[in-house]
N, C-alpha and C positions, 0 to 999 in steps of 0.2 A: 503494499500499499504506499509506503514511504517513497519508493522509487517511482511509482506511477504519479504520485502527487508532484514530486520534483519535476518529472518530465512534462506534465501538463503546465506547470507554472512557467518553466523555461520557454515552452513554445509560445504561450500566450504573451509573456513579457517580450520575447523577440519580435512577435508580430506587431505589438503596439509601438515599441521603441525603434525598431529598425526597419520594419516593413509596414509603413503607415497605410498602405492600400489594402492590407490584410491578405496578400497573395499567398502567404504561407498556409493560412488556414482555409484558403479557397472560399467556399460560400458560407463558412461558419462565421458567426458574429463574434468579434473580438471580446466585446464585453460579456457576451454569453459564455465564452470560454472562461473568462475570469469568474463568472458566477459559478460555473461548474467546478473550478478549482476550490472556490470557497466552500461548496458543498462537500467536496472530498475531504477538505481539512476538518470541517465540522464532524464528519463521520469518523475521521482518524482520531480527533480529540475525544469524541464520545467513547470510543472503544479503547482509549488510552494506548494507541499504537505509536503516538509521537510524544516525546518528552517535552517539557515546557520550553527548553532551549530551542529545540527544533521548531516548535510552534511559533515562537516569537520571531525567529529569523525568517521563516517562510511567510508569516503574516506581513511582515514589513516589506518583503520582496514582492508580495502581491499588491499591497496597498499603494506603493509609490507609482508603478506603471498604471494602475487603475485610476489614480488621481490625475495623472497626465492625460489619460484617455478621456475622462469625463469633463475635464476642463476644456479640452479641445472639441468636445461634442457640441452640436448646435441644435439638438432636439431634446424635448423634455424626456422622451424615453431613454435617450443615451445618458442624459444627466442622472436620471433616477437609477438606471442600471449600474453606472459607475459608483454612485454613492452607496448603493446597496452592498457592493463588494467591499468598499472601504469600511463601512460600519461593521459588517460581519467579520472582516479581518481584525478590526479593533477589538471586537468582543473576544475573539479567539486569542488575541495577543495579551489579554489581561493576565496577571500573575496566576489567577486561579479561575477556572471555569465558573461563571455565575450559576448559582443554585436555583435556576428557574427551569421550568419544563421547557422542552425544545420548542413547543408551539408558542409559548409566551415569549420566549427569547426572540423568535422570529417576528412576532408582532411588535415588540419594543424596537427591534432593528428597523422595521419598516416604518414606524412612526418617526424615528430619528431621521431616516432617509428623507421622508416627506418634508419635515421641517428644514433640514439642511438644503434640500433641493429648492424650496421656496426662497430661502435666504440667498442662495447662489444665483437664482434667476433674478432677484431684485438687484443684487450687486452688479450682475452682468448687464442688465438693462440700463443701469445708471452709468456704467462705464461706456456702454455703446452709445448712449445719448450724448455723452461728453465727446466721444470721438466724432460723432456725426456733426455736432455743432462746430467743432474745430475744423473738420473738412469743409463745412459750409463757408466758414470765414476765409479759409485759404482760397476756395474757388471764387469767392466774391472779390477778394482783394488782389488776385493775380491779374484781373482785368482781361478783356477779350481782344481779339484781333491783333496779336502781337506782331510787329513789323509792318503794320499798315495794310497788308493784303487780307484777302478772305481766307478764313480758316474753318474748314468744314469737317465735322466729325460725323461719319456714317456708321450707324449701329444697326446690327441685324441679330437674329437669334438662330443659331445653327441647329434647327430642328427641321429637317427636310432641306433640300438643296435650293428651292426657289427663292427664299429670302436672301440667301447669300448671293445668288446669281443676279438678283435685282440690285443689290448693293454694289456688286462689281460693275454692273452696267452703268449705274449713276456715277461711280468713280471714273470710269473710263470716259464717259461723256464730258465730265467736268474738266478732266485734264486735257482733252482735245480742245474744248472751248477756250481754256486758259492759254493753250499754245497758239490758237488762232488769233486771239485778241491781245496777247502779250500781257494779260493781267496776272497779277501775283496771286495764285491760289494754292493753298496747302490743303491736302486732303488726307485724312486718316480713317481707316476702316477697321472696325473691331467687332468681335462677337460679344454680345451682352454677357454671356456666361463666362467670358474670360475674367470678368470682375468677381465671379463667385468662387467659392471653395471648390477645389477639384472634384470632391465627392458629389457635390450638388450638381455640378455640370455634367458629370458622368451619369448620375441618376436621371437627370432630365432627358438627355439625349438617348440613353438606353431605354428609358420608358417609352419614348416616342417611337423608337425603332421596334420594340417588341409589340406595341400596340398596332402598328401598321402592317405587321407581318402575319397576323392571325385574324380570322374572321370575327371571333369574339372581340378582339382588341379594336378592330376597325369600327365595329358597332358601338363599342364603348366611347371611342373618340367622337363618333357621330352624335351620341346622346349628350356628351359633355358640351359639344359645339352648339347643338340646338337648344339645350336647356339653359345655356349661359347667354343666349341671345335675348336682349331686352331686359336683362337683370339690372336691378337698381343698386345692388351692393357690389363691393369690390371682390372679385374672385379670390379664393384662397391661394391659388397659384400666383396671382399677382402680388398678393401680400408676402408670399415666401420669397419671391424674386426681389421685391423692394427690401426685405429684411437682409438678404444675402448680398445684394449687388450694389446698394446705394452708396456705401462708403467707397468701394473701388471706383465707381463711376465719378464721384465727386473728386477723387484724387486725379483721375484722368482729365477732368475738366480743368482742374487747377494747373495740371502740367501742360496740356495742349492749348488751352485758352481758345476754344472755338467760339465763333460768333454765330454759327449756324449748325444745328444738329439734325441730320436726316435719319429717319427710322424706316426700315423696310419690314418691321414686325411690330405688332401692337405692344409687346411687353416693354421694349426699350422706350417707346413713346409714353407709356403709362408711367414709367419710372422718371423720365425726364420731366414729365408734367408735374409729378409729385414734388420734385426738387424745385421746380419753378414756383410752385405754390408756397413752398416753405421759405423761399428766399425772394424778396422783392427785387434784389439786385440781379439774381439769375433770371428771374421772370422777365425783367425788361431787357436783358442783355442777350439771352439765348433765343435764337430764332428757330423754332421747332417745326420741322416739315415731316409729314407722315405719308409714306408711299403704300397704298393698299395693293396687295399682290394677289388678290382673288377677284373674280368677276363680280361677286356679290359682296355686300357690306354686312358684317356682323357687328353687334354693338360693342364688342371688345375693342374695335378699332376707333370707337368714338371717344374723344376726350374734349368735352365742351370747355371753352375758355382757356385752353392751354396750347393747342396746336395752332400755329400761324397759317399753315397751308396744308391742305389735304390734296393728294394726287390719286385720282380714281380712274378706273379703266374704261368707263362708258357713261353715257348720259343718265341711264336709269340708276346707276350707282350714285351719281351726284344727287338725284332726287331723294333716294333713300337716305343718304348721309345727311342731307339738309334737314330732313324730317327728324332724324335722330338728334341732330344738334339743337334744333328748336325745342324738342322734347326735353332735352337735358337742361336747357336754360330755364324752361318753365319749372321743372322739378327743383332746381337749385333756388330759384326765386321764392317758390312756395315754401321750401324748407327754411328759408331765412325770414319768412313772414313778410315778404315784400310783394309789391305788385309784379306782374309778369314783365320780364324783359322784353324789349322790342325785338322783333324778329329780324335777324341779319340776312342780307341777300347772300344766297349760296355762291354767287359769283365772286364775292369778296375773298373767300378763303378755300374754295373748292375748285380744283383745276382738272378738267378731263384730259389727262395726258396719255392714258394707256398704261399698261404695266411695263416698267422699264426692262427692255431686253438689250442684249449686246449690240453695240453700234454696227457690227458686221451685218446684222439683218437689214439695216437701213441701206447699206451698200448693195446687198444681195437683191433687195427690192428694186433698186435702180438697174442692176444687171439684168434682172428678169424682163425688163422693158427693151433691152437691146437685142438685136438680131443675133442668134447664135449663142446667147448667154446661157440658155438651159442646156444646150448640146455640150458646152464646155464643162458644165457642172456634172453631167452624166458621165463624161469620160473620166472624171476624177475618181469615180467609183467602179470603173470597169464596165459601165453600161453602154451598149451600142445605141447611139442616137437614131440610127436607122431602124431599129426594132420598134414596131408599132404597138407592142403590148404595153399596157399601163404599168407605171412603177408604183408600188405600194411599199411604204416604210412601216415596219413593225417595231414599235418601242413599247414593250410591256415587260417590266422586270418581274422578279420573284419566281414563284413555282408554276405560274400558268402560262409562261411564254411558249413552252413547247405545245401545250394544248391549243393555244391561239394559232401558232404556226401551222399545226396539222389541220385545223379547221380552215384556215385561209387557203391551204393547198387543196382543199376539197372543192374549191370554186370551179365551175364549169368553164368560165372565160379564162384564157391564158393570162397570166400576170407575171411580172418580174418582182419578186419579193425581196426586199432588203431588210434584214433582221439585225437590229443593233443590240448586242448582248452586254455592252459595257465591259466592266472588268471581271465578269463572272466567267472564268475559264471553264469551270465545270459545266455551266449551262451550255456554253458553246460546244463542248464535246458531245453533249446529249443531242443538240440540234443537228450536228453533222451526221448523226446516224439516222435521222428522219428521212424516209424515202421521198423523192421529189418526182411527181408525174412529168411526163415528157412535155406537156403543154406549158409547164411553168419553168421559171428560172429563179434560183435562190442565191443571194449573196449574203454572207455572214460577216458583220463588222464587229469589231471590238469596241473600245471606247472611241467615240467619234468626236474629234475636235473641230470638225468643219460642218456642223449642223446646218448653217445657212446654206451651204452648197448642197447638202443632202436634201434639204426641203426644196431647194430650187429645182432639183432633178425629179421630185416626187409629184405624182398625180393625186395621191391620197395617203393618209396616215391612219394606222390602227394603233391605239394606245390609250394611255391615261389622259386625264384632263385637268392636270394641275394648272394654276394660273400662268406660269411662265411658259409651259408647253403650248397652251392655247394662244398666248400672245405671239409666240414665234410662228405658229402655223398661220395665224391670221395675217401676220405681216407679209407673208409670201403667198397668201391665198390658197393654202393647202387644206382641203376638207378633212374632216376627222370622223372616224368610227370609234366611239368611246367603249372601252371595255374595263370592267372591274373598278369603277370609281369608289374611292373610300368615302363612307358616310360622313357627312358634315360638309366641309368646304368643297370637296371634289363633286359630291352629289349636287350641290347647288350650282356649281360650274356646269355640270352635265345638263341641268334643267335649262339653263340659259342657252347652251349650245343647241339644245333641241328646239328652242324657240327660233334659233338662227338656221334651222334646217339641217343640222347634223344628225347623225344616227347614233343611238345608244344600244349596245347589244348586251342584254342582261344575261344571255346564255352563250358562253364562248363557243359552243359547238355550232352556233348559227352564223359565225363570221363569214364563212364561205358563201352562204346564201346572200348575206348583205352585200358582199362584194359583187356578186352577180347582178343584184338589183341596181347597184350604183353604176356599173359599167354596161348596163343594158343599152345597146345602140352604139357602143364604142367601135369606131372605124367605119360606121355607116353614115350615110347622109343625114344630117340633123344632129349626129353626135349623141353623146350620153347626156340626155336632158337632166336627169336627176343629179349627176355630178356637177353640171353647170349651176344648178340652183344651190347646191351646197357650197360651191365656190363663192357665189354671190352673198350667201348668208355669212360665211366665215369672214368675208371681206368687210363686212359692216363693223366688225370688231377690230379692224386693223389700225395699228398705230406703230408703224415701222420706226419712227423717229421719236419714240416715247422717252427714251433715256435723254435725248437732247432737249426735249420739252422740260424735263425735271431740271436738268443742268442750267438751262436758260433762266428759269425762274429763280434758282438759287443765285446765280450771277447777278441778277437784277435785285435780289433780296426784296421781293414783294411779300 
């Protein structure tokens, strides 16, 4: 028993002090391991297997790392678990074991833990408030716009690739505009979760990844997305992000001294808005601009009275957002017992820019108008411009890509299918084994860095309907057959695309039939009428120069 106890203690101590990520214990909780050691020690003492000297040494050895662990913990459960280990260790380290029943001893230890945890939380809150106030002062007194030029801080949240892609597009357009005009512009782009503790960042990104990879997780996301729409209270997720990230963001504001903050996710905008409300200096100095990266507007994107400019993808989104903003102003005025605020014109702070996409799409849209432009794009991917079969691009990650490909190859009309597998080498190996009928041609691509050229060569895409994907397709007039939309924002995007004449395929096995219906009449006089209607519909959402529209607004500081 003594050897087992010592082994457990050393493993848990090493994991806390040397391996902060807990890699040594794998999926086991470090504080849980400490609690296990405490129970083993209790059992050892009760059975008199350890002398008092051993008991004291081992209790101290357990108590110190546990104290470090719980002081670094940021959740109530972590604080309580760490304190429980410490109290139990202190009880065991006493010169003589208390003559209480074991159950009563546990109750006393738990009560002591609760009291100490509450005291610790109060002290920690006081220290954090002091740090927050000091950070506010530093951010206020550093001043903005150092050096006389524009300083733009672009913030995104790295949950899904779309928000980062939009941030990259805005940065790219800003730097191009600065080069053209000769204006001094400094741009810095950061992930909001970089300001958080690594454990919180890992948990957020891992949680999003796990939710999007299972059917139950996707429906959970959809439920959370829809149930949060129109809510009047601050979501718990937002509270957690503010609690974890506000100090780091204030330090970055003090260091970089931006005069404009651009957010491509609602969480950074909510956090900056909170900082602006808490500091009149920051409120007047920081120009906050929010880029909405979905076709629809959810209430989490709405920050009445704090965002200076909203960039929305379409006119209907502008109407919805304006309604939300007016509703928010009414609620705030009623909460303060005042008369209703006058309604502001949506044109004052809502700009229909489209979702920012890479500036290469704007150039590709111009190439599409040139004679021979599409033929050059086709040759880049080994496609014969003289082949009259339509080109279909398949972009559907995850486990269903093979099923979608097999269904597409079931189409009666001959097609040239280009499948983008990304960096999934195992998926590509599976797709290479899929038999291809003679009437079709299949090209497998890995990670594609030339998406503008690929879409320029395409007649149709089969895939997901994330905001950035839709914006890229619309910029080049490529219709979309939607498969497997994630409940929530993607489902709302799909609804809007259906209104624009696109096709949603609920059952993957029907993709081939949908392709036949779209290409009906292909190569004959009159052409494929359905495909032309889909092109017109997706074209109504086109904003090929969306990133430049956002950049121009920032440069003018409206």
